[in-house]
C-alpha positions as CSV (number, residue, x, y, z in Angstrom):
1,X,-31.0,-9.1,0.0
2,X,-29.0,-11.1,-2.6
3,X,-26.1,-13.3,-1.8
4,X,-23.7,-10.7,-3.2
5,X,-25.2,-8.0,-1.1
6,X,-25.0,-10.3,2.0
7,X,-21.3,-10.8,1.3
8,X,-20.7,-7.1,0.9
9,X,-22.5,-6.3,4.1
10,X,-20.5,-9.0,5.9
11,X,-17.3,-7.3,4.8
12,X,-18.4,-3.8,5.6
13,X,-17.9,-2.3,9.1
14,X,-21.3,-1.5,10.7
15,X,-20.5,2.2,10.9
16,X,-20.1,2.3,7.1
17,X,-23.4,0.7,6.2
18,X,-26.7,2.4,5.5
19,X,-29.5,0.1,6.7
20,X,-32.2,2.1,4.9
21,X,-30.4,1.8,1.5
22,X,-28.9,-1.6,2.3
23,X,-25.5,-0.6,0.9
24,X,-22.3,1.0,2.1
25,X,-21.8,4.8,2.3
26,X,-18.2,4.9,3.5
27,X,-15.1,3.1,2.3
28,X,-11.7,3.0,4.0
29,X,-8.6,2.2,1.9
30,X,-6.9,-0.7,3.6
31,X,-3.3,-0.3,4.8
32,X,-3.1,3.3,3.8
33,X,-0.6,5.4,5.8
34,X,-2.9,8.5,5.4
35,X,-6.0,6.6,6.6
36,X,-7.8,7.5,3.3
37,X,-11.6,7.2,3.3
38,X,-14.4,8.2,0.9
39,X,-17.9,9.1,2.1
40,X,-21.2,9.7,0.4
41,X,-23.6,12.0,2.4
42,X,-27.3,11.8,2.2
43,X,-27.4,14.4,-0.5
44,X,-25.2,12.2,-2.7
45,X,-22.2,14.5,-2.3
46,X,-18.8,12.6,-2.2
47,X,-15.9,13.7,0.0
48,X,-12.4,12.2,0.3
49,X,-10.7,12.5,3.6
50,X,-7.3,11.6,5.1
51,X,-6.4,11.3,8.8
52,X,-8.3,10.3,11.9
53,X,-10.3,12.1,14.6
54,X,-9.0,15.7,15.0
55,X,-6.4,15.3,12.2
56,X,-9.0,14.6,9.5
57,X,-8.6,16.8,6.4
58,X,-10.1,16.9,2.9
59,X,-7.8,15.4,0.4
60,X,-6.4,17.7,-2.3
61,X,-4.5,15.1,-4.2
62,X,-4.3,11.3,-4.5
63,X,-1.3,9.1,-5.0
64,X,-1.3,6.7,-7.9
65,X,-2.1,3.8,-5.5
66,X,-5.0,5.7,-4.0
67,X,-6.4,6.6,-7.4
68,X,-6.3,2.9,-8.4
69,X,-8.1,2.0,-5.2
70,X,-10.7,4.7,-5.8
71,X,-11.2,3.3,-9.3
72,X,-12.0,-0.1,-7.8
73,X,-14.6,1.3,-5.3
74,X,-16.1,3.8,-7.8
75,X,-18.9,1.6,-9.1
76,X,-20.2,0.9,-5.6
77,X,-19.8,4.5,-4.7
78,X,-21.9,5.6,-7.7
79,X,-24.6,3.1,-6.8
80,X,-24.8,4.7,-3.4
81,X,-24.9,8.2,-4.9
82,X,-27.8,7.0,-7.2
83,X,-29.7,5.6,-4.2
84,X,-29.4,8.8,-2.2
85,X,-30.3,11.1,-5.1
86,X,-32.8,8.9,-7.0
87,X,-31.0,9.9,-10.2
88,X,-29.1,7.1,-12.1
89,X,-25.5,8.0,-13.1
């Protein structure tokens, strides 16, 4: 693992890290009142959720702040999609 990958892993909660791919598969937006999170499943499909536990729902729309955060995590998210599917974006 590179120094950059080590740093990313150190900042990623263990339940959001795929040890086989050695990269994250789930991202939580910090300080978000809706508890926004983005997940990539093993088929490479991406889902955006809000809420926690039994109140979790698929997000139908994003606020401007959420869209900007998603823009920032998008490159890492696409790398995970590529790793799961074996197809470069």
